[in-house]
C-alpha positions in Angstrom: 123.8 253.7 11.0 122.6 250.1 11.5 118.9 249.4 11.6 117.5 246.3 13.2 114.9 244.1 11.4 112.0 244.8 13.7 108.8 242.7 13.6 107.1 245.6 12.0 109.5 245.9 9.0 109.5 242.1 8.7 105.8 242.0 8.5 105.8 244.7 5.8 108.3 242.7 3.7 106.2 239.5 4.0 103.1 241.5 3.0 104.9 242.7 -0.2 106.0 239.1 -1.1 102.6 237.6 -0.5 100.6 240.5 -2.1 102.8 242.3 -4.6 101.3 245.4 -6.1 101.6 243.9 -9.6 99.3 241.0 -8.6 99.8 237.3 -8.1 98.4 236.1 -11.5 101.7 235.4 -13.2 102.2 232.4 -15.6 104.0 229.3 -14.5 104.4 228.4 -18.2 103.3 229.6 -21.6 100.8 226.8 -21.9 98.5 228.6 -19.4 98.0 231.4 -22.0 95.9 230.3 -24.9 96.8 233.4 -26.9 100.3 234.5 -26.0 101.6 237.7 -27.8 105.0 239.1 -28.4 106.0 242.6 -27.5 108.7 242.5 -30.2 110.9 240.3 -32.3 111.4 236.8 -30.9 115.0 236.0 -30.1 115.5 232.2 -29.9 118.8 232.8 -28.1 120.6 230.2 -30.2 118.0 227.5 -29.7 115.6 226.0 -32.3 111.9 226.6 -32.4 110.3 223.2 -32.6 107.4 222.1 -34.9 105.1 219.2 -34.5 103.9 216.5 -37.0 100.1 216.3 -36.7 97.9 213.3 -37.3 97.0 212.1 -40.8 94.3 214.1 -42.6 91.8 212.3 -44.8 91.4 213.9 -48.2 88.1 215.8 -48.5 86.6 218.7 -50.3 87.4 221.1 -48.8 90.5 219.8 -47.0 90.3 220.5 -43.3 93.7 221.5 -41.8 94.0 220.3 -38.2 95.5 222.2 -35.3 97.7 219.5 -33.8 100.8 220.2 -35.8 102.4 221.9 -38.8 103.2 218.9 -41.0 100.5 216.4 -42.1 100.1 213.3 -44.2 97.1 213.5 -46.6 95.6 210.1 -47.2 93.0 209.2 -49.8 92.3 210.3 -53.4 89.6 212.9 -53.0 90.5 216.1 -54.9 89.8 219.6 -53.6 89.9 223.3 -54.6 89.8 224.8 -51.1 90.9 224.3 -47.5 89.3 225.0 -44.2 92.1 226.7 -42.1 92.5 229.6 -39.8 94.5 232.7 -40.9 98.2 232.9 -40.6 99.0 229.2 -40.6 102.3 228.0 -42.1 102.0 224.2 -42.8 103.2 221.4 -44.9 101.3 218.5 -46.6 102.8 215.2 -47.7 100.5 213.4 -50.1 100.2 209.6 -49.8 98.5 209.1 -53.2 97.1 210.6 -56.3 94.5 213.4 -56.1 93.9 216.7 -57.9 94.4 220.1 -56.3 92.4 222.6 -58.4 93.8 226.1 -58.7 91.7 228.9 -57.4 92.9 232.5 -57.5 91.8 233.2 -53.9 90.9 229.9 -52.1 93.9 227.8 -53.3 96.5 229.7 -55.3 98.8 227.1 -56.9 102.2 227.6 -58.7 101.7 228.6 -62.3 98.0 229.0 -61.7 97.6 225.3 -62.8 96.0 222.3 -61.2 98.4 219.8 -59.5 97.9 216.0 -59.7 99.7 214.7 -56.6 101.8 211.5 -56.3 102.8 209.5 -53.3 105.7 211.3 -51.5 105.0 214.8 -53.0 105.2 217.6 -50.4 103.6 221.0 -50.6 104.3 224.1 -48.4 101.3 226.4 -47.7 100.5 229.7 -45.9 97.0 230.9 -45.2 96.9 234.7 -45.8 93.4 234.7 -44.4 90.8 232.3 -43.1 90.4 229.6 -45.9 92.6 231.7 -48.2 95.7 229.6 -49.0 98.8 230.2 -51.0 101.0 227.2 -52.1 104.5 228.8 -51.7 106.4 225.7 -52.7 105.7 222.2 -54.1 108.2 219.4 -54.4 107.5 216.3 -56.5 108.8 213.0 -55.2 110.2 212.2 -58.6 112.2 215.4 -58.8 110.5 216.9 -61.8 109.4 220.5 -61.9 105.9 221.5 -60.9 105.8 224.2 -63.5 107.6 224.0 -66.8 110.4 226.5 -67.2 109.0 227.8 -70.5 106.8 227.1 -73.5 107.5 224.2 -75.9 108.9 221.6 -73.6 107.0 218.4 -72.7 106.7 217.8 -68.9 105.6 214.7 -67.1 102.2 214.8 -65.4 101.3 211.3 -64.2 101.8 207.5 -64.7 99.0 205.2 -63.8 98.9 201.4 -64.0 96.0 200.0 -66.1 93.7 197.9 -64.0 90.8 195.6 -65.0 88.4 198.4 -65.8 86.1 199.5 -68.6 87.3 203.1 -69.0 90.6 205.0 -68.7 89.6 208.6 -67.8 92.0 211.5 -67.5 90.4 214.7 -66.1 91.4 218.2 -65.1 93.2 219.1 -68.3 94.8 222.5 -67.6 94.4 225.5 -69.9 97.3 226.6 -72.1 98.7 223.1 -72.7 98.9 220.5 -75.4 98.6 216.9 -74.1 100.2 213.6 -75.0 98.6 210.4 -73.7 101.0 207.5 -74.0 99.3 204.1 -73.5 101.8 201.3 -73.2 101.2 197.6 -73.1 97.3 197.8 -73.0 95.6 194.4 -73.5 91.9 193.9 -74.0 90.0 191.2 -72.1 88.0 190.5 -75.3 89.8 189.3 -78.4 89.9 191.7 -81.5 88.8 194.8 -79.5 89.9 198.2 -80.8 90.6 201.3 -78.6 88.6 204.5 -78.9 88.5 208.0 -77.5 85.7 210.4 -76.4 85.8 214.0 -75.0 84.2 215.6 -71.9 83.3 219.3 -71.4 82.3 218.9 -67.7 85.5 217.4 -66.3 84.5 213.8 -66.8 80.9 213.8 -65.5 79.7 213.0 -69.0 81.4 212.2 -72.3 80.2 213.2 -75.8 78.8 210.2 -77.6 76.3 211.4 -80.1 76.0 209.5 -83.3 77.7 212.2 -85.4 79.7 214.0 -82.7 83.1 213.1 -84.3 84.6 213.0 -87.7 87.4 210.4 -88.1 90.1 209.4 -90.6 89.4 205.7 -90.0 85.8 205.8 -90.9 86.0 208.8 -93.2 82.6 210.0 -91.8 80.7 211.0 -88.7 80.9 208.7 -85.7 80.3 208.6 -82.0 84.0 208.3 -81.1 87.5 208.5 -82.5 89.4 205.2 -82.9 93.0 205.4 -81.7 94.2 201.8 -82.0 93.1 199.0 -84.3 91.8 195.6 -83.1 94.1 193.8 -80.7 94.6 190.3 -79.6 93.8 189.5 -75.9 96.8 187.3 -75.1 99.2 188.8 -72.6 101.9 189.1 -75.3 99.5 190.9 -77.7 97.7 194.2 -77.1 99.3 197.4 -78.1 101.1 200.7 -77.5 99.8 204.1 -78.8 100.6 207.8 -78.3 97.7 210.2 -78.7 98.4 213.9 -79.2 95.6 216.4 -78.3 96.2 220.0 -79.2 95.2 222.7 -76.7 92.0 221.1 -75.4 91.0 224.2 -73.4 91.1 226.6 -76.3 87.5 227.7 -76.9 87.9 229.0 -80.5 88.9 225.9 -82.5 87.8 222.3 -83.0 89.5 219.7 -80.9 91.7 217.3 -82.9 93.8 214.3 -82.1 96.3 212.2 -83.9 97.3 208.7 -82.7 100.3 206.6 -83.8 101.0 203.1 -82.4 101.8 199.5 -82.8 99.7 196.4 -81.8 99.5 192.7 -82.1 96.3 191.3 -83.7 94.4 188.2 -82.8 97.0 185.9 -84.5 99.8 187.6 -82.6 101.0 189.2 -85.8 102.9 192.5 -85.0 101.3 195.4 -87.0 101.8 199.1 -87.4 98.6 200.9 -86.4 98.1 203.2 -89.3 97.8 206.8 -88.1 94.4 207.4 -86.6 93.0 210.9 -86.3 89.8 212.8 -85.8 88.1 215.8 -84.5 85.1 216.8 -82.3 82.6 218.3 -84.7 79.7 219.6 -82.6 81.3 222.8 -81.2 84.6 224.5 -80.2 84.0 224.6 -76.5 86.8 223.7 -74.1 87.5 220.0 -73.4 88.8 219.2 -69.9 88.7 215.4 -69.8 89.2 212.4 -72.1 88.1 208.8 -72.0 89.8 205.7 -73.6 87.7 202.6 -73.9 87.5 199.4 -75.9 85.0 198.4 -78.6 84.0 195.5 -76.4 84.8 194.4 -72.9 87.3 195.7 -70.4 91.0 196.2 -70.2 93.1 193.6 -68.6 95.3 194.6 -65.6 98.3 195.1 -67.8 100.3 198.1 -69.0 100.0 201.8 -68.0 99.0 205.2 -69.2 101.6 208.0 -69.0 100.5 211.7 -69.4 102.6 214.6 -70.6 101.8 218.2 -71.3 103.4 221.0 -73.2 103.1 224.5 -71.9 102.4 226.9 -74.8 103.8 230.1 -73.3 
């Protein structure tokens, strides 16, 4: 039987099209829904799911993670121990310079539970398991070295910093469970016949111990306010000196902190000399040391040479 499309039936069809029982509020695109949800696993149907590179983030404490992408450059040198970020974010940070990320078991969980001193080109991968609760799931150093040493006993590279025309060379955030080796190479004083000295900090570099009898040294054979690590040097650009300073387990709270230093230097007459082994200890207490300072007996360093830091994991 054939039925004709009468005006009545046509009107009913048009009514259904214009006013469907399921409503007319459908989405033209997903952008219209600020909180889209999946009803099941997402099938990309053989296509990629794109990510965006966001704008640069200025380093700050805490570090604020923007929402305009998943990959960010971090500029500046301000260290941090936490991030401001929503839960369930998966993101990457590329660091443009040196700063210290401080491990925190909840706020910023880093590989090996150790602080990380970044270098230009390093990239970290992070996931926020909760609001402001961040896990670093991967960290790749630009120079290819390991973030965490494979086992105890091996020296690993930490940082290399050019010496500028400054008064003090400070190294902070010394991690627990490590010995440290500070290798100062090609340092030249601005003032002739200046020797190089060391002091300890127990507040991560805010202050340095300088009491008149805080240290006992080999060079003086008595109490002093510092430990000498390199004998007087000439200030010509071909003079100065090299020295390696070994500091055993600075964060161990049950023993006195001791260093030994071995180096070579050129004196004021440009005569090449072996710097007889220098050594000393901090005598006041056995509290943890988390920063060191190298300075000269008079004047500043010239903008020559570098300081290279290594550490040895003990377990």
